[in-house]
C-alpha positions as CSV (number, residue, x, y, z in Angstrom):
1,X,7.6,-8.4,17.4
2,X,7.0,-10.0,14.0
3,X,5.9,-8.2,10.9
4,X,4.1,-9.4,7.8
5,X,5.5,-7.1,5.2
6,X,8.9,-6.0,6.5
7,X,11.9,-7.5,8.2
8,X,13.3,-5.8,11.2
9,X,16.7,-6.4,12.7
10,X,19.3,-4.6,14.8
11,X,23.0,-4.7,13.6
12,X,25.6,-2.7,15.5
13,X,23.1,-0.3,17.0
14,X,21.4,0.3,13.6
15,X,17.8,-0.7,12.9
16,X,17.4,-2.3,9.5
17,X,13.9,-2.2,8.1
18,X,13.6,-4.1,4.8
19,X,10.5,-4.1,2.6
20,X,9.4,-7.7,2.2
21,X,6.6,-7.9,-0.4
22,X,8.5,-9.4,-3.4
23,X,5.3,-10.6,-5.1
24,X,4.1,-7.0,-5.4
25,X,7.6,-5.5,-6.1
26,X,7.5,-4.0,-2.6
27,X,4.6,-1.8,-3.4
28,X,3.5,0.1,-0.3
29,X,0.1,-0.7,1.0
30,X,-1.6,0.0,4.3
31,X,-0.2,-3.1,6.0
32,X,3.3,-2.3,5.0
33,X,2.9,1.3,6.1
34,X,1.6,0.2,9.5
35,X,4.4,-2.4,9.9
36,X,7.0,0.2,9.1
37,X,5.5,2.7,11.6
38,X,5.3,0.1,14.3
39,X,8.9,-0.9,13.7
40,X,10.1,2.7,13.9
41,X,8.2,3.1,17.1
42,X,9.8,-0.1,18.4
43,X,13.3,1.1,17.7
44,X,12.6,4.6,19.2
45,X,11.0,3.2,22.4
46,X,13.2,0.2,23.1
47,X,15.8,-1.4,21.0
48,X,17.7,1.8,20.3
49,X,16.6,3.9,23.2
50,X,20.2,4.8,24.2
51,X,20.9,6.4,20.8
52,X,19.8,10.0,20.0
53,X,17.0,10.1,17.4
54,X,16.7,13.0,15.0
55,X,13.3,11.7,13.8
56,X,12.0,11.7,17.4
57,X,13.2,15.3,18.0
58,X,11.6,16.6,14.8
59,X,8.3,15.0,15.6
60,X,8.2,13.3,12.1
61,X,7.2,10.0,13.6
62,X,4.0,11.4,15.1
63,X,3.1,13.0,11.8
64,X,3.7,9.7,10.0
65,X,1.6,7.9,12.6
66,X,-1.4,10.2,12.1
67,X,-1.1,10.1,8.4
68,X,-1.1,6.3,8.1
69,X,-3.2,5.1,11.0
């Protein structure tokens, strides 16, 4: 999946999400928040599914999803 306002890559079983809005000094807007949320979901559901996730256990991702979307 490609994102407009972040870069997403996996290095040694670690998801790296990098803000990529240099023209606005990486200010968070709705598009960036949605991209970030989707990338987190992607890492939890697929790319890093064999690694335990504290964020998944604490239900923070669901709270983030409802607050942003």
